C-alpha positions as CSV (number, residue, x, y, z in Angstrom):
1,M,16.0,39.3,-50.4
2,S,16.5,41.3,-47.2
3,E,19.9,41.6,-45.4
4,G,18.6,39.8,-42.3
5,N,17.4,36.8,-44.3
6,G,20.7,36.7,-46.2
7,L,22.7,36.7,-42.9
8,A,20.5,33.9,-41.5
9,Q,21.1,31.8,-44.5
10,R,24.9,32.3,-44.3
11,I,24.9,31.4,-40.6
12,A,22.8,28.3,-41.4
13,R,25.5,27.1,-43.8
14,L,28.2,27.3,-41.2
15,D,29.0,24.2,-39.1
16,W,28.6,24.4,-35.3
17,R,32.4,25.0,-34.8
18,A,32.2,28.2,-36.9
19,V,29.0,29.3,-35.1
20,M,30.7,28.9,-31.7
21,M,33.8,30.9,-32.8
22,I,31.5,33.7,-33.9
23,L,29.6,33.7,-30.6
24,I,32.8,33.7,-28.6
25,A,34.1,36.6,-30.6
26,V,30.9,38.6,-30.2
27,L,29.8,37.7,-26.6
28,G,33.0,36.6,-25.0
29,V,33.8,33.3,-23.3
30,G,32.3,34.2,-19.9
31,V,28.9,35.3,-21.3
32,L,28.7,32.3,-23.6
33,A,29.5,29.9,-20.7
34,A,26.8,31.6,-18.6
35,L,24.2,31.2,-21.4
36,I,25.1,27.5,-21.6
37,T,24.8,27.0,-17.8
38,N,21.5,28.8,-17.7
39,Q,20.2,26.6,-20.6
40,R,21.3,23.4,-18.8
41,A,19.6,24.6,-15.6
42,A,16.4,25.3,-17.5
43,D,16.6,21.9,-19.1
44,A,17.1,20.2,-15.7
45,E,14.1,22.1,-14.2
46,R,11.9,21.2,-17.2
47,D,12.9,17.5,-16.8
48,A,12.2,17.7,-13.0
49,A,8.8,19.2,-13.7
50,L,7.9,16.5,-16.2
51,A,9.0,13.8,-13.6
52,R,6.7,15.4,-11.0
53,Q,3.8,15.5,-13.4
54,S,4.5,11.8,-14.3
55,Q,4.6,10.8,-10.6
56,S,1.4,12.8,-9.8
57,Y,-0.3,11.1,-12.8
58,E,0.8,7.6,-11.5
59,V,-0.5,8.4,-8.0
60,M,-3.8,9.6,-9.5
61,I,-4.2,6.4,-11.6
62,L,-3.4,4.2,-8.5
63,A,-6.0,6.1,-6.5
64,Q,-8.6,5.7,-9.2
65,S,-7.8,2.0,-9.6
66,L,-8.2,1.5,-5.8
67,A,-11.4,3.5,-5.7
68,G,-12.7,1.5,-8.6
69,T,-11.8,-1.8,-6.9
70,I,-13.6,-0.8,-3.7
71,A,-16.6,0.4,-5.7
72,S,-16.7,-2.9,-7.6
73,A,-16.6,-4.8,-4.3
74,E,-19.5,-2.8,-2.9
75,A,-21.5,-3.4,-6.1
76,V,-20.9,-7.1,-6.0
77,L,-22.0,-7.2,-2.3
78,A,-25.0,-5.0,-2.9
79,S,-26.2,-7.2,-5.8
80,G,-27.6,-10.7,-5.4
81,N,-29.5,-10.0,-2.1
82,G,-26.9,-11.5,0.1
83,S,-26.0,-14.4,-2.2
84,F,-22.3,-13.5,-2.3
85,S,-21.2,-16.4,0.0
86,S,-23.4,-18.8,-1.9
87,R,-21.1,-18.5,-4.9
88,S,-18.2,-20.2,-2.9
89,G,-18.3,-23.3,-0.9
90,K,-14.9,-22.2,0.6
91,L,-16.4,-19.0,1.8
92,Q,-19.4,-20.8,3.3
93,R,-17.2,-23.1,5.3
94,L,-15.0,-20.1,6.3
95,E,-18.1,-18.4,7.7
96,E,-19.1,-21.4,9.7
97,I,-15.7,-21.6,11.4
98,L,-15.5,-17.9,11.9
99,E,-18.9,-17.9,13.6
100,E,-17.5,-20.3,16.3
101,V,-14.3,-18.2,16.6
102,I,-16.3,-15.0,17.2
103,E,-18.7,-16.6,19.6
104,A,-15.8,-17.9,21.6
105,G,-14.3,-14.4,21.8
106,D,-11.1,-15.5,20.0
107,R,-9.2,-13.6,17.4
108,A,-8.0,-14.9,14.0
109,L,-5.6,-14.1,11.1
110,L,-6.9,-14.6,7.6
111,F,-4.2,-14.7,4.8
112,T,-4.8,-14.4,1.1
113,Q,-2.4,-13.7,-1.8
114,F,-4.9,-11.6,-3.8
115,A,-5.5,-7.9,-2.9
116,E,-8.7,-7.5,-4.8
117,W,-10.2,-10.6,-3.3
118,G,-9.1,-9.4,0.0
119,L,-11.0,-6.1,-0.5
120,L,-14.1,-8.1,-1.4
121,L,-13.7,-10.4,1.6
122,K,-13.1,-7.5,3.9
123,A,-16.4,-5.8,2.8
124,H,-18.3,-9.0,3.1
125,L,-17.1,-9.9,6.6
126,E,-17.7,-6.4,7.9
127,R,-21.2,-6.5,6.4
128,K,-21.9,-9.9,7.9
129,W,-20.6,-9.4,11.5
130,R,-21.0,-5.6,11.7
131,Q,-17.5,-5.1,13.0
132,E,-14.2,-3.8,11.7
133,V,-12.1,-6.2,9.7
134,P,-8.7,-4.5,8.9
135,F,-7.0,-5.5,5.7
136,L,-3.2,-5.1,5.6
137,Y,-1.7,-5.4,2.1
138,G,0.9,-3.8,-0.2
139,S,-0.8,-0.4,-0.4
140,T,-1.1,-0.1,3.4
141,S,1.0,2.8,4.7
142,K,3.5,2.2,7.5
143,A,1.4,4.3,9.9
144,E,-1.8,2.4,9.1
145,R,0.0,-0.9,9.3
146,Q,1.2,-0.2,12.9
147,A,-2.2,1.2,13.9
148,M,-3.9,-2.0,12.7
149,V,-1.4,-4.2,14.6
150,D,-1.8,-2.2,17.8
151,R,-5.6,-2.4,17.7
152,F,-5.6,-6.1,17.1
153,Q,-2.9,-6.9,19.7
154,D,-3.6,-4.5,22.5
155,D,-7.2,-3.1,22.3
156,P,-9.6,-5.3,24.3
157,R,-12.4,-4.1,22.0
158,G,-10.3,-4.4,18.9
159,P,-11.2,-6.4,15.8
160,Q,-11.5,-10.1,16.2
161,L,-10.6,-10.8,12.5
162,F,-7.5,-9.5,10.9
163,L,-7.2,-9.9,7.1
164,L,-3.7,-9.8,5.6
165,S,-2.0,-10.4,2.2
166,L,0.4,-13.2,2.3
167,K,3.5,-11.2,1.2
168,A,2.8,-7.9,3.0
169,G,1.6,-9.4,6.3
170,G,3.6,-12.6,6.3
171,V,6.8,-11.2,7.8
172,G,7.9,-8.8,10.5
173,L,4.7,-8.7,12.6
174,N,4.0,-10.0,16.1
175,L,0.3,-11.1,16.2
176,T,0.2,-13.4,19.2
177,R,-3.3,-12.2,20.1
178,A,-4.6,-14.6,17.4
179,S,-5.3,-18.2,18.3
180,H,-6.5,-19.1,14.8
181,V,-4.8,-18.8,11.4
182,F,-6.6,-19.3,8.1
183,H,-4.9,-19.6,4.7
184,I,-7.7,-18.9,2.4
185,D,-5.8,-19.8,-0.8
186,R,-2.6,-21.8,-1.5
187,W,0.8,-20.5,-2.5
188,W,3.4,-22.4,-4.4
189,N,6.1,-22.0,-1.7
190,P,5.0,-23.4,1.7
191,A,7.9,-21.4,3.4
192,V,5.9,-18.2,2.7
193,E,2.8,-19.7,4.3
194,D,4.9,-21.0,7.2
195,Q,6.3,-17.5,7.8
196,A,2.8,-16.1,7.8
197,T,1.6,-18.7,10.3
198,D,4.6,-17.8,12.5
199,R,3.1,-14.3,13.1
200,A,0.9,-16.0,15.7
201,H,3.7,-18.3,17.0
202,R,5.9,-15.5,18.3
203,I,7.4,-15.0,21.8
204,G,4.6,-14.3,24.2
205,Q,2.1,-16.7,22.7
206,Q,0.4,-18.6,25.5
207,R,-2.5,-20.2,23.6
208,E,-2.6,-23.1,21.3
209,V,-2.9,-21.9,17.7
210,E,-5.1,-23.7,15.2
211,V,-4.0,-23.4,11.6
212,R,-6.4,-24.2,8.7
213,T,-5.7,-24.2,5.0
214,F,-8.5,-24.1,2.5
215,V,-8.3,-26.0,-0.8
216,C,-11.1,-26.4,-3.4
217,I,-11.4,-30.0,-4.7
218,G,-10.8,-30.5,-8.4
219,T,-9.1,-27.1,-8.9
220,I,-5.5,-25.9,-9.3
221,E,-5.4,-25.4,-5.6
222,E,-5.7,-29.1,-5.0
223,R,-2.8,-29.8,-7.4
224,I,-0.7,-27.1,-5.8
225,D,-1.3,-28.7,-2.4
226,A,-0.5,-32.2,-3.7
227,M,2.7,-31.1,-5.5
228,I,3.9,-29.2,-2.4
229,R,3.3,-32.3,-0.2
230,D,5.2,-34.5,-2.7
231,K,8.1,-32.1,-2.8
232,R,8.3,-32.0,0.9
233,V,8.5,-35.7,1.1
234,L,11.6,-35.6,-1.1
235,S,13.2,-32.6,0.6
236,D,11.9,-29.5,2.4
237,L,14.7,-27.5,0.9
238,T,13.6,-28.2,-2.6
239,V,10.5,-26.1,-2.1
240,T,11.3,-23.8,0.8
241,S,14.3,-22.3,-1.0
242,G,11.9,-20.6,-3.4
243,E,9.7,-21.1,-6.4
244,H,12.5,-22.0,-8.8
245,W,11.4,-25.6,-8.9
246,L,8.4,-24.6,-10.9
247,A,10.6,-24.2,-13.9
248,D,11.3,-27.9,-13.9
249,I,7.7,-28.9,-14.3
250,G,7.1,-30.9,-17.5
251,D,4.4,-30.1,-20.1
252,D,2.2,-33.0,-19.0
253,E,2.5,-32.2,-15.4
254,L,1.7,-28.5,-16.1
255,H,-1.3,-29.5,-18.1
256,D,-2.6,-31.7,-15.3
257,L,-1.9,-28.9,-12.8
258,I,-4.2,-26.3,-14.5
259,R,-6.9,-28.7,-15.8
260,L,-10.3,-28.3,-14.1
261,R,-11.3,-31.8,-12.9
262,D,-14.8,-33.2,-13.3
263,E,-15.6,-33.1,-9.5
264,A,-15.0,-29.3,-9.5
265,V,-17.8,-28.8,-12.2
266,G,-21.4,-28.9,-11.0
267,E,-24.1,-30.6,-13.0
């Protein structure tokens, strides 16, 4: 056995306190402290590099997901030879009303709680009326958000339709240029919908604002609508304080809520 290997084995048998004493004796306290500081700095830099790589990966995944969603929306619209709206009676009725809104030269806010559905609807409406339909939702940057609002509010040739997610576009905006508000799908808490509607009822609004809520008969939307109306009869505060009241729903009521009724199923 070589002398080097024998020395390594003897050091390996020592506990960490003995090893530290040897290093202090050989290198001195100052040199050892510098080595420890350098190692900690190297570890911190490595951890920071790993964090940057993780953030870059998350951004890349988000971008790929968004690109995939947009591609899926375009594929759905491209297929079916224009039959996209025929899949939804709600969408057909929405188109009929929007046709009147656009012909009258009015502007409208359209609220939905689903980002992916919003992307599909944006592409469909732009395709149908050949005009820009901005969509403000959670991934919209602050600069893009302000630019969308400014075009809708102040540009005489700006978009007539403004699509917004219920949570991202429901607060903090002044959209008095709109004289029509559409809630395309229902949310459990009507206070959230009321806040969204109030975007058009701000100081400076001089026109009457028409508000329409879309509900599909026989689906969960109809039960949500009925439950909210029942809760409001008892007390507005019961519902408008949040969604906590959902935890009090019994099993039978929950089953009835999500059950698809016969009238919602075609023959």
